[in-house]
C-alpha atoms as one frame of an Amber mdcrd trajectory, in Angstrom:
protein
   0.000   0.000   0.000   1.363   3.401  -1.016   1.375   6.364   1.384   2.854
   9.844   1.070   5.339  10.260   3.897   5.597  12.118   6.178   2.107  10.993
   7.072  -0.259  10.946  10.050   1.119   8.003  12.101  -2.137   5.961  12.170
  -1.778   5.598   8.385   1.481   3.739   8.957  -0.039   1.642  11.744  -3.015
   0.736   9.568  -0.791  -0.543   6.768   1.237  -2.695   9.130  -1.748  -3.928
  11.157  -3.562  -5.023   8.000  -0.593  -7.134   6.936   0.140  -4.943   3.912
   3.540  -3.935   2.622   4.296  -0.240   3.102   5.495   1.582  -0.016   6.528
   5.183   0.631   6.120   7.949  -1.923   7.563  10.961  -0.088   6.163  14.452
  -0.432   8.523  16.759  -2.306   9.220  20.442  -1.658   9.227  22.942  -4.522
   9.864  26.625  -3.920   9.422  26.038  -0.213   5.996  24.411  -0.614   5.009
  20.725  -0.221   3.688  18.875  -3.275   2.781  15.320  -4.166   5.445  13.660
  -6.307   3.366  12.408  -9.241   6.383  10.835 -10.950   7.209   9.036  -7.714
   3.626   7.819  -7.428   3.763   6.486 -10.975   6.910   4.541 -10.112   5.296
   3.200  -6.935   2.124   2.117  -8.743   4.218   0.321 -11.347   5.673  -2.000
  -8.686   2.440  -3.972  -8.487   0.817  -2.360  -5.435  -2.941  -2.677  -5.171
  -3.909   0.302  -2.997  -2.985   3.934  -2.384  -3.945   5.584   0.901  -4.265
   9.275   0.027  -4.543  11.994   2.678  -6.503  14.808   1.015  -5.745  17.422
   2.389  -2.438  16.112   3.654  -1.610  15.698   7.333   0.931  16.944   8.484
   2.057  19.309   5.683  -1.318  20.904   4.931  -0.909  20.552   1.160  -4.094
  20.419  -0.912  -3.802  18.444  -4.171  -5.238  20.248  -7.180  -8.036  18.796
  -9.284  -5.540  18.244 -12.117  -3.163  16.371  -9.816  -5.981  14.174  -8.537
  -7.140  13.478 -12.090  -3.630  12.347 -13.000  -3.521  10.116  -9.916  -6.841
   8.522 -10.886  -5.567   7.875 -14.411  -2.432   6.250 -13.013  -4.525   4.165
 -10.642  -6.766   2.886 -13.421  -3.767   2.100 -15.607  -2.098   0.042 -12.876
  -5.143  -1.453 -11.151  -4.683   0.475  -7.904  -7.544   1.323  -5.551  -7.361
   4.918  -4.258  -8.636   5.349  -0.703  -8.957   9.086  -0.066  -9.097  10.265
   3.564 -10.847  13.648   3.337 -11.541  14.448   6.992  -9.565  17.706   6.794
 -11.326  18.871   3.612 -13.618  21.400   5.346 -10.518  23.014   6.878  -9.185
  24.338   3.557  -8.331  28.039   3.493  -9.569  30.528   0.852  -6.269  30.530
  -1.060  -6.713  26.850  -1.999  -9.502  24.649  -3.374 -10.336  21.274  -1.871
 -11.490  18.719  -4.430 -13.316  15.613  -3.147 -11.832  12.825  -5.209 -15.185
  11.238  -6.070 -16.335  14.423  -7.830 -13.837  13.809 -10.631 -14.696  11.924
 -13.837 -13.904   8.222 -13.642 -13.244   8.264  -9.898 -16.102   5.831  -9.303
 -14.079   3.159 -11.123 -10.954   3.364  -8.962 -11.613   5.297  -5.743 -13.444
   5.352  -2.447 -13.523   8.160   0.103 -13.425   8.244   3.878 -14.593  11.299
   5.783 -15.809  12.492   9.161 -16.827  15.656  10.984 -14.238  14.748  13.612
 -11.512  17.188  12.547 -13.379  20.272  11.369 -15.986  20.178  14.144 -13.629
  18.847  16.850 -15.480  15.653  17.767 -12.788  12.949  17.308 -13.684  11.336
  20.623 -17.043  10.264  19.212 -15.275   7.782  16.920 -17.497   7.988  13.849
 -16.581   8.123  10.165 -18.303   7.556   6.831 -17.044   5.452   3.948 -18.295
   6.568   0.518 -18.155   3.644  -1.897 -19.466   3.998  -5.462 -20.643   0.854
  -7.214 -22.806  -1.984  -5.908 -20.133  -4.637  -6.466 -17.552  -2.688  -4.490
 -20.013  -2.028  -1.692 -20.567  -5.758  -1.375 -16.884  -6.189  -0.548 -17.557
  -4.235   2.650 -19.255  -7.360   3.947 -15.759  -8.837   4.285 -14.926  -6.238
   6.931 -15.389  -7.124  10.563 -18.713  -6.334  12.178 -16.942  -3.934  14.556
 -15.566  -1.985  11.591 -18.858  -1.933   9.696 -21.213  -1.315  12.596 -19.023
   0.037  15.399 -19.829   3.746  15.114 -21.396   5.268  18.195 -25.000   6.472
  17.961 -23.968   9.790  19.513 -21.212  10.098  16.936 -23.594   9.471  14.055
 -25.973  12.182  15.248 -23.078  14.584  15.901 -21.775  14.104  12.349 -25.234
  14.696  10.890 -25.670  17.830  13.011 -22.258  19.169  11.961 -22.791  18.573
   8.259 -26.348  19.898   8.165 -26.262  22.745  10.682 -22.647  23.563  11.450
 -21.503  25.640   8.489 -21.790  29.014  10.197 -19.798  27.776  13.198 -17.159
  26.262  10.915 -16.807  29.508   8.946 -16.026  31.382  12.152 -13.520  28.739
  13.241 -11.804  28.686   9.861 -11.465  32.471   9.919  -9.833  32.293  13.349
  -7.509  29.482  12.253  -6.581  31.487   9.169  -5.365  34.238  11.463  -3.518
  31.748  13.644  -1.603  30.131  10.789  -0.353  33.552   9.679   0.376  34.748
  13.212   2.473  31.642  13.792   4.609  32.520  10.766   5.204  36.008  12.182
   6.026  34.739  15.663   8.476  32.112  14.444  10.220  34.528  12.091  10.693
  36.994  14.935  11.586  34.635  17.775  12.846  31.365  16.264  14.199  32.108
  12.768  16.048  28.777  12.732  12.729  26.953  12.286  11.284  26.936   8.781
   7.521  26.931   8.381   5.414  26.909   5.214   1.954  28.277   6.017  -0.420
  25.368   5.263  -3.231  25.537   2.724  -5.459  23.395   4.961  -5.722  21.836
   8.441  -4.885  23.365  11.822  -1.415  21.830  11.823   1.999  23.402  11.327
   4.827  21.251   9.972   8.019  22.762  11.349  11.419  22.118   9.788  13.915
  22.059  12.662  16.807  20.416  10.839  18.968  23.547  10.856  18.886  23.605
  14.655  21.299  20.671  14.829  19.271  18.791  17.460  19.280  14.994  17.663
  15.709  14.958  18.997  13.871  18.312  18.668  10.700  17.057  20.389  12.582
  15.778  23.439  14.653  18.957  23.633  11.605  21.226  23.654   9.849  19.088
  26.238  12.851  19.020  28.546  13.934  22.641  28.201  10.685  24.444  27.397
   7.916  22.305  28.922   6.176  22.140  25.557   5.130  18.891  23.895   4.964
  18.809  20.098   4.518  15.782  17.859   7.838  14.172  16.934   8.236  14.261
  13.157  10.089  10.936  13.202   6.809   9.147  14.017   5.441  10.340  10.647
   7.987   8.278   8.700  11.632   8.704   7.763  11.111  12.033   5.902   9.835
  13.487   9.178  13.111  13.132  11.077  14.154  16.567  12.302  10.644  17.997
  11.967   7.880  18.780  14.475   4.116  19.089  14.171   2.376  21.882  16.089
  -1.381  22.224  16.551  -2.358  25.901  16.201  -6.081  25.346  16.836  -5.872
  27.186  20.121  -6.580  30.674  21.530  -3.974  33.156  20.308  -2.521  33.858
  23.764  -1.720  30.137  24.042  -0.208  30.115  20.556   2.010  33.021  21.572
   2.996  31.125  24.714   3.914  28.069  22.634   6.348  30.068  20.562   7.808
  31.749  23.652   8.485  28.331  25.157  10.077  27.094  21.938  12.310  30.164
  21.843  13.226  29.746  25.518  14.104  26.093  25.006  16.443  26.990  22.139
  18.077  30.004  23.707
């Protein structure tokens, strides 16, 4: 199964726990921005893999694949017989400068793709443990019967109702949250540039996550250093796959005074 590393750690766990072979197609950086490596994906698909676990938008980098990029991925998948599983939970958290494209809205996607989504990220209800799997085609839907009963029927009733409420009545709330997060992602760039210029940060196009390049700091373990010296716990980039070594993930979905305190602690730990 192909994944784009660095990637949200449960993606890696899922591949291993399902007995699949992990094939990494690392994200590439062009002009300081993360992008999917379409040539690398083509090479990976050509090895005989049968599935591609796409994170759209991408966690942790916040990149949002364009409709043209997704169309090319679908064409590659059909050519090589690869099933595209698109995790789109962060889709509603796409900022105005980018456009989120649900993969199943593209021509031909019904032949090679399924989508997984949830209100858990955008409406902050991950503890309710509920997601939706969108599967076009009756034959493909029948394959879901091979999944365990817990997987097929394990969603909580409260979670189901919370997802319905979010999707049908939560747009105004989400718009306010997204506006606040938009300010936070830009404020974080200003704070880091002023207080910790050794950390590189590309403002994400989606999500509430900052992917921080700490490699120039010369630290063996940036996460452990910040925890020990600054009493601040950030996600260790190494847990996101080999390309994440030397990086940190910071959650900026927080009140601005706390975001400012985070950066102060990072600066103090590195002083």
